[in-house]
N, C-alpha and C positions, 0 to 999 in steps of 0.2 A: 608651480615652481619645481624644476628637476633638483635630485639630490646634490647634484654638482654645483648648480648655482645657488643652491641655499648655503651650502657650507661657505662658499666664497661670499655671499651676502653677509654671513654672520661674522666671518673674518674682517670685512670692511667695516662692520659696526664697532667691533672691538678695537680695530685699529684707529678708527676716528675718535673713539673715546680716550684713547692714549694721547692722540694728537691735541685734543681739546682740554686735556687736563682732568677729565673724569676719573680716569686711572693714572696716578701720577707716577714718576719715576721711582722705582723701588717698592711700589704698592703691590699687595697680593691681590690677585683677581678673585672674584666670587667663585665658590665651588662650581664645577661643571653643572652639576644638577641645579644649582640656584641660577646660573646663567641661562641654562635651558628653559626654566620656568619664565624668567624675565622676557626672553625672546621668543617664546612660543615655538620651540623646536625640541627635538629629542636631544639626549645626552651625547649620542654618537655624533650628530651633527656639530654640536659644541666643540667636542673633542677634535674632530677633524679639523674645524676651523683654527683652533688654537695650535695645532700641529703646523699649520701654514705659517702662523705667526711666530712660532719658535724656530722654524727654518730661516724666516727672514731676519731674525735676531732681535725682534720687537719684544718677545717674551722669553723667559727662561724657566724650567722646571727645576725646583728644589725638591729632590726625592724626599718623600714622607712630609713635606710641608705644603706643596702646591704651587700654583704657576704664578710668576711674578713679572712686572714691568721690567725690563732691563734697566739698571741703575743709570747708565751712561748713554746720552744720545750719541749718534755718529759725530766723530771729530773730524773737523775741517783739516785737511793737508794740502796747504798752498805750496805746491812743489817748487813754483817759480821763484819763490822769495825766502822760503824757510832757511835756506843755507848761506844767507849773506852773513857776514861777521857781525854786523849790528844787530841782527835778529837773534843769532844763536848765543851771543854773549849779554843780551839785555837783562838788567837786574842781576847780574852775576850768574846766570845760568850756566849749565853745564852742556848745553846742546839746544837744538831747534825745538825738540819736544818739550823739554823743560819750560822753555820760553812761551810756547803755545799753550800749554797746560795752565802755567801760572796767570796768563791773560784770562782764561775762561774760569779761573778761580778753583782750579783742581790742584792737587799735589801728586807728584810722581814717586813711585817707588821702583826701584831697579835692582835685581839681584845679578850682580856682575861677576863673570869669571875673565881673567886677563893672563895671556901667557903665550909662549911660542907654541906653534902647531903647524899641521900639514893641511893646506889650502885644498878645497875641492878642485876637481879637474878643470871645471870652467873658469873658476876663479885663478887659478894658476895661469891659465892661458891668457887671461886678460892681462895679469900682472907680469907675465913673463918671468915666472919663478918656479923653482922645481916642486912639483906636487908630490914627490916621494920623500922629501926632507922637511924638517920644521922651518920652512923658508919665511914664514910670516909670523907676526904677532896676531893672535885672534882675541878679539874683545867681544864676548857674547853677553847679550843683556835681556834677561826676561823683565819686560817692563809693564808695570801695573799703575792703574790711575786710583786715586782716593776721590770720589766724586764730592763728599761732604763729610763733615765730622761724624765719625762713628759709623758710617755706611759700609765699611769693608773696602776691601780692594778688588778692582776689575782689571784682568789681564788683558792688554791691548795689542801688544806686538812682541814679536822675538826679533832682535836685531843683532846681527853678527858681522862685524867688521874685521877685515884683513889687510894689514899694512906690511909691506916689505920689511924684514927685519934689517936690511941695510940702512933704511930710513929710521925705523922706530926703536931699535936697540939703544939702550942708555938714555932714553928720553922719557918725559911724562906719558907718551903714547903707551908705553909698556907698563905702567903703573895703573893701579886701581882707579884712582882719581887722575884724570888727565888734565883737570883744571878748567878754568872759565872758558866758554865756547868749545869745550870738548877737543876731539882729535883733529878736526878741521882747523882750528886755530892754531894748534901746536904745529901742523903740516906747514901752515902759511909762515910761522916764526921760523921754521928750519929750512925756508926757502923753496918749499914744495907747495905753495899755494895754489889751490884747485881754481881753475878759471872758467872751466866748463863742466856740467853735470849731464850725465846721461843715465836714463832709467828704463830698464826692460822689465814689462809687467805680464805676468800670466795670471791666470787664476786656475786653482786646483783644489782637491780635496786636501785637508791637513793629514799629515802623518798620525799614527796613534799617539806618539809622544807630544807633537804639536797641539793635538786635540786635548790632551791632557793639561797641557801647561796654559793653553789659551781658553779652557773650559767651554769647549765647542760640542754641539751636538752632531751627530753622525751625518746629517744631510746639509751641513754647512760648508762653506768654503773659504778659503784664504786668498789673499793677494800674495803673490811671490815676486817682490820687486828686487831686481839686482842694480844697485845704485853705483855709478862709476864716477870718480873723481878725476878730472883730466887737469893737467898743468898746462900752462901757456904754450909750452913746447910740445904738446899734444902726447904728453906721457901720463899713463895711469899710476896714480900713487895710492888710491884707496878703492876698495870695494867693499860695499856693505849690502848684506841681504836681509831684506825685512819681510817677515811673515806675519800677515796681518788679517784679522778676521773681516771679511768684506762688509759684514753688516755694522761693523764698529767705525768704518772710516769712509769719509766723503772726500774723494781724491779730486783736487783742482788743479789745473794747468792754465796759466795765462802767460802769454809771451807775444813779443811784437812780430809783425809779419812785414816782411821786406822794409826793416827799418831805415836803410840807406835811401830808400826811395822817398821818404818823406811824406808817404801818402798814408 
């Protein structure tokens, strides 16, 4: 067996052990020397295999402690249904993600900053506001998940929403707690209900600050999602940018094809 195929085979073995529960979520793996002895290979091969699994997001390295299975499996994100009012307000939730995590048995922690600000050029163009002025309310949330009691917090996304101030000023949208259902429910109550959602998705390396906040390795990637809410009269009223580790999310899209045809 070649060296290249050997380390990939070791990666497959360790991956399978995580999948079958031999190494549970949050568990520390055996030392590289011990794994090498168990699997009949040298430590260099094991090290190379583990680096593959770290890049995949299955494992993480705690400096000075060792290598651990990531505490949180990939989170499903059902884009076609998550923004309905019933979904985002279920159980008194403050938005779609809070609802989804509660149903999975997880808690959400969010560090929020809210206030007037300047939108990025591409957001200003979408919303038709001035990029040189504080023309929007900016809501930035560094969102973390608590997988189980006492297991610590896992950062899962950075979400930044931009709402024109002509809509948001003097409303709960401009406050730290926007209420049950979040800003989408407040927009609806203000007569700016979203009737169509558009998402533009790219994959890229994280910035140094994003890497720090999301606790990512150098060779990992993020989804960069520009989420646009359109009203019934085809007017954009909200843009949210999501920066999400690709290994932490399972993006799912399901929608009807030619629904008017009845086929």
